[in-house]
N, C-alpha and C positions, 0 to 999 in steps of 0.2 A: 475556504476559498471557493468562490463562484466559477462556473464553467467559462465566463468571460475572462476573469483574471487568469485562470489557468490557460487560456488560449494564448495570453500575452507571453506567458513563460514556455510555451510550447516547443520552441528550439531548444533551449537548454534542458528541459525535461526529456525530450526525446534523446538527446545526446546522453544524458546521464543514464537514462533507462537502457539504451544500446550498450553502454559501456558495462553495465551489470550484468545483461542478459546475453550477450555475444556467447555463442557455444553452449548454451544451454538447451540444444535439441534442435527440433524442427522449427521452421519460422511460424509456423501456426502457434506453437508453444509460446515462443518469444513474443509474439503479438499478444496473446492471451495474457502473459505476464506484464505487459506494458499496459494492456487495459486494466487489470486489477490493480497495479500500482495508481494509475490515473484515477479510478474509482475511490480508492482510499484517500486521495488528497481532495476529491470533491466534498462540497457541503453535505451534510446529512448526519442524523443521529446515529443510525445503525451502520455498522461497516461490515456486516455479514454478506455474503456472497449474493443473496436474492436482492436485497436493497441497492447494492453496488451495480449488479446488472440493469435494474431498472433506471438507474441515473445514467448509464453509459448509452442506452439506446434512445432512438427517438419515437418509436411507437410501442405501444403496449403488446403488441403481437410478436415483437422481437425479444421481449424479456425472457422467455424460457430459453431460447437458443443461446443467448449471452450467459445464462446462468449456467447452462451445461458446459459452455466453452470455458468459463471462469473456474467451476467445479473440477473439471478434467484436469486443467492446469494446475490448480492449487493443491488437489487431493491426491489425484491419480498418477500424474506424470512423474517419471523418475528424474527429478533433477535435485542437485545437492546444495542445500542450504549454506553449508560451510563455504562452498565456492562463492556463492554470492556474497556471504558476509566478509570473506577475504578480499573480494574485489572492492566492496564498500569501504573497508579499512583503508586499502591502498588508495582509492580515489580521494578519501578524505586526509590522508597524509600528504598527497600531492597538492590538493587544493588549500589545505590549511596547514602547512608544515610547522608553524610556530605554537599549534595547540598541543599540549602534551597529554591531555586527557580530554575525553568527551564522555560526559555523563547524561543518559537519557533517563528521565525520571516522568513516567507517565502518571503518577499519583495526583497531579495537579488537575487531571480531568475527572469531574464528577461522575460517579456511576449512576446509572439509572435502571429501574426495573427491579425484579426479584427473581427472574429465572435465568440469568445468564450468570456465567462464571464471573467472579470477583466483585459482584454487586453487593455483597454482605457489607455491613458497617466496617469502615476501616478508617484509620487516621490518615490525613492529608495535611502535611506541613504548609504546602502552597495555598490550600483552601483554609487553613486554620481550623480544621476540625477533625 
């Protein structure tokens, strides 16, 4: 997804993220969580914090500050992932009541590199190898 396409969906994305992050602590933490989720949706091969931070800012001198903000939010801040997943499940149940099961299978994404977790050779039915 490109930044332009993401802006078209901004209102729905903002509402969705607010639904998930309400009550997860200070407003700065919720903003950082929103930025992290947005960064995951943007185009780019690497989805670790440093490349996400680089995609979220306009100038190179802002990358380190954004990286620290995201790092603090994702790694250090005390928020409960179970609460987030429960809210996601309730939201999906409300928005898609006729769906009985939702299966997320990420094996269709080809792995790249040799130094990251999960990049060893593996079977992918979606990719046919």
